[in-house]
N, C-alpha and C positions, 0 to 999 in steps of 0.2 A: 746162398742163392746166386744164380748166374745173373750178371748185369744185362747181357744181350738176350733179345727175344726173337724167336721165329714164330710168326702167326701163319698157320697152315690151313688152307681150305681143305675139305675132305672130298666131296663128290667132284670127280673130274680132275682131281689133283693128286690125292693120295690113293683113292680107290677108283677103279675104272667102272664108274657107274653105268656107262653105256654098255659095256660088256656084260655086267651083271644083269641089267634089265633085258638085254637081248637074249641072254642065255635062258632066263626065266620064260620069256615069251616063246622061244623056240621049243621049250619043254611043254608048255601049256597048250600050244596050238598045233603040235606036230601031227595029230590025227585028224585035223580038219581038212576037208576036201580042197579048199582054196589056199591051203598053207604052202608058203615057200620059205625055206629057212633063210634067216637074215644074218649076215656076218656083221658083227658090231662095228667093223671099220667102215661099213657102208652107211651108218647112221650119222647124219649131218644136221639133224633138226633138234632143237631144244625139247620139243614135245613128242619125239619118237614117232614122227609121222610115217616112217618107213615100216613100222610094225602094224601093217594094214588091218589085221583082224582084231586088234585090241583097241578099245576106246581109250580116250585120255584118262578117264576115271579108273579104268582097269589098270592102266600102267601106273598111275599115281598110287594105287593100292599096293603095288609091289614094295614101295618104300616102307610100308608099315607092317610087312610080314617078317616073321623070324627068319625065314629062309633067305631073305636078302643078305643077311650077314653070315649065314651059314655057307653061302655060296659066293662070298666076297672074292673079287679079283682086284689085286693091288696093281697100281702102276709099276712098271718095271723098276726094280731097285729102290722103291720108295721106303720099304721097311728098313733096309740096311743103311741107306743114306741118312734117314731121320735118326736112327740109332747113333750113328757116328756124330751127327751134328748135335745131338743131345748132350754130348760130352762137353760142349762149349757154349751151348745156347739153352735157354729155357724154351721148351716147346709148348706152344698153345694152339690147339685146334679150334677154329671158329667156323661153324657150319650153319647154313640156313636150312631149317627143317620145320615140318609140322610136328606137333607134340609126340605122337607115337614113335615116329622115326627119330626124333631128337633123343628120346629116352633110350631107344635101342642103340643109337650111335654112341651115346655117352658110355653105355656099358661096353660096347665093342672097343672104344678107344681105351678105356681103363684096362681091359684085358690085353689088348695088343700093344699099347704104349703106356705102361703103368707109371712112367716117369713124367707124363705130360698132363696138361690141364685141358679142359674142354669147355668151350662157350657155345651154347645152343642159341642161335638167333631165330626166334620163333617167327615164321613167315606170316603169321596172322597179325603180328605187331609191326614188323619192319620189312620194307621193300628191298633193303640192301644191308651192308654192314657199316654204313657211315656213322652210326651212333657209337660204335666201339672206338675206344681210344687206343689206336695202334701206333701212336706217334713215336714210341720208343723202340720200334722193332722193324723187322723185315717181313713183308706180307706177300705171300704167294697164293694166287687164285687163278682159275681158268676163265673167270668172268670179268670182262672189261669194265662193266658197270660197278662191280664191287671194288675194283682197283681204283677207278677214277673218282669214286666218291669217298675213298678212304683217306685218312690223315696219316697213314703209315709213312715213316721216314724213307723207306725204300720199298718200291712195289715191283713185283715180278709177275708177268703173265706166264702161266704154265701150259705146256702141251701144244698140240698141233693147232694150226689156224682154223678156226671154226666160225660160223656166223656170229656167235655171241662174243667173239674177241678179235675178229679180223681187222677191226679199225684201231686196235690198241697200238700206240706208237712208243710205248716205254720199253723197259727191259723185258726180255722174253727168254724163257728157257724151255726147251722142247722135251727135256727128260730130267729125271732126278740126278743123273750123273752130270748133266749140264748145270743144274742148280748147285750141286756140290762144288763144281769148278767155279761158278759165279761167286759163291761165298768165299772160296779160297782167294780169288782175285780181289774181292772186296776187302778182305782182311789184309791183303798185301798192298792195298791202295791203288789197284789197277782198274777199277770199274767206276765209271761215271754214269749218272742217270741217263737212260736212253741207249746204252750199249746193248747189243743183242748177242746172245750165245747161240 
């Protein structure tokens, strides 16, 4: 058993949830008269307000559909970097979901990352991931709230600056290659809390 742990968020960190939902929306509404295709890079709101023809409930339903994971889009280099890091670290995915999405996500993680563990944080019971003991590992998430409330030894904000993480002032990595470099520097003793890649 590996002594060191990486705790990885899934949505917005390992998989490009915005791209997946936007692709599904573009497919579902393409024949509607008021439809305008949306590029996922233009979505900057947590509730996908840019997808104007779909209600919030309609969008939330995407997460519980089998096609969400059939049409998954990974963040660039995520699978390869996680595979390499798994040689030195225990990989634990921890994701906030409602039950159907959590079951589907667990199955997806088992198929894609068979060497990893999965923790489903049920959103009906918990507002964030603060109840998880991550004190013995490195935690990467795109949500500032999840990072700020966590007891992880090292916390890293992932991805581009968006409204839900724009005020985070700790370590930040913009890509999986950045994160791999961050880990390398950490192992070599060159990173202190608050450094930015």
